[in-house]
N, C-alpha and C positions, 0 to 999 in steps of 0.2 A: 504493499500500499503506500504509494508516493505520489506527491504531488506533481511529479514529473511525467506521469502517465498521459498519454494522448488525450485531450479534451478537458484535463483537469487545470484548475487556476493554479496560480504560483503563490507561495507562501513566504512572506518576509517578517522577520522577528526584529524588533529593536532591543539591544542591550546595552548595559552601562550602569555605572554607579549612581547614587542619588544625585538628583538635579542636574543630570546630564544633557537634559532635554528630549528625552525618548518621547514622552507623551506628546509634545509639541509636534515633533517631526513625524510621529506615527499618524497623527491626524492630518498633517499636509500631504503625507505620501498616499494615504488612503483616498484623499479627495482627488489627487492627481491620477490615480489609477481605478478609479470608481471601485475601490475594493471594500470588503468587510472590515471594519475597524473593530478591534476587540483588544484586550488586555488580560494579564495575570499579575497577582490573583484578582478574580472578581468577574471575569468575562461571562459567567452564567448566574442565575439565581442562588444556586448553591454556592458557587465560587464567591459571591459576594457576602456570604455568611462566613466562609472561611477566612476571606480577607479580613473581616472585622475581627476574627480570632488571632490571626498572626500578626497583625499590625497594632493592636491595642496594647498600648503601654501597661494596661493594668495585668495582662497575662506574662509579666515578667518570669513567672516561675516554669513557663512553658519550655520543655526539654528540647534539645537540639533535633533528637530523633523524631519527636512528636511533631516538630515544625516541618521536617523533611516530608514526613508522611502527609501533612495537611496540604502542603504544596503539591505533591503528587496526586492527591485526591481532586484537588482543584484542576490539575492539568488534564488528569483522565477525562473529568467531566466536560471540560473546554474543548477537547479534542472530538468527543463524542457529539456534543450538543451544538457546536459552532463551527470548528474548524473543519473537520472531515466532510460534513454535509455541503459547506460552501464550497470547497474545493472540488468536490464531486459534482456540483451543479455548474463547474466552470467559473465561478468567482474567484477573484484573488483575494487573498486574506493578508491583513497587516496587523501584528500583534505587538502591543506594548509589553515586552518580556515574554520569555517561553523558558524552555529548559536551560538555556545557558544561564539564568539567573540562579537555578538550584545548584548547577556546578560551582559558580562563583561564590554564591552565599553559604550555601551548607557545606560544600567539599573545603574549598579554599578559606572561607570566613570562619566557619563553625569548626572546621577541621575534622568533619566526617570523612570516613573513606570514600575517595572518589568513585572507586569501583561500585560501591554499594549505591552511592547518589544516582550514578548513571544506570545502574540496574532499576531503580525505582522509576527514573524518568522513561527508560525504554519500554517498561510495562505500562506506564500511563500513556505514553504517545502513540503506541501501536503502530509504529512505522511512519507516523505522520510528522516527519522532521522539516524544518523551514528549508527552503531553497536556497535562501540568503539570510544571513544574520548580520545586522548592521550595529558594530560596536561603537557608540559615541563615547569620546573620551574628553573630560575636562580636568584641570588641576584641581587638587582638593581644596585650595582656598577659594576658588571661584565656586565650586558646589557648596561649600560651607556657607558662602555669601548669599546663595540662592535659597537656602533653607530658612524657614520659619518655623512654624510649630512641627516637632519632630514626632513621627510615629516610632513603633517599637524598633523596627529596623533601623531607621535613620539615627536613632539615639544610641546605638551600641557602643560606640566610641571609634577614635580616629584609628587605631591598629587594627581593628576589625575591617574597616573600610579599606585600609591599605592592603590588606591580604585579599579582600574581594577585587580590587583594581588590578593586583598582580594576577589575580585568578583568570579575570577577563582578558587581559593580555596574552596569558600563556594559552587560553582557549582558541583566541584568535589566531595566534602564531602557529598552533598545531594543526589547524584545519583552514588554511589560507583560501581554498577552493570554494568553502561555504560562509566563511566570514569576511567582513570587510570593516576596517578600522577607519574611523573618521575624527579627526580633530575637531570638536565641537566648540572651540572658543570664540568663533566669529559670531556675526548677527544670525538671527533666525533664517533669514534669507539667504545668507552665504551657505550655512549647513544645509539647508533644504536643497540648494543647487548642487552640492557634492553628493548629497543622497540620492538626488534624481539621476545623476550621472553615473553612479555606481550602479544603480538598478537598471538603467538602460544598458549600460555595458555588459553586466553579469546576465541579466535575465532577457534583454531585449524589450523591455516594457517602458512605457512612456514616451515623451516627446525628445 
């Protein structure tokens, strides 16, 4: 089951640390491609409930493994309810976060075994991997300046987020055919132009 099969839409995921501009760029690209716009966690009704659990600062006692399982449950429902049906119907899909975030946050950030986190996502994804993952990178000081009220994941601490950033870099370097790294320090319009260029070059989509 792959979005590369004939007649199926293409699947683009945005990844990156907190306040890297993923949500803004996902909206712009989805409009450009007339794609289904979605997000993780929270792309379904069940996912919205899970999002409330994992991001609520009140749940500081949530264990790292429980957190990983909740994100995997959100992803499984997301694929089943939103992503797979849209791709099968020939629609393109743009998601604000996908499995790359689990690898970076739960494996690199939380230091859970990468093989185990990967196995969880493989089970949840059921073969529906992105055709292209766009990693948006901003310096830590810029991301920090953009953050106002912090949710549970944003408020973990600088060392955690450094490991997450290093994890994203490692993931992109290990799979350059499916990941594209973009420095997102420019204006919204400048970054959007770079995103469009990458999507057109890699997937042949857009103008």
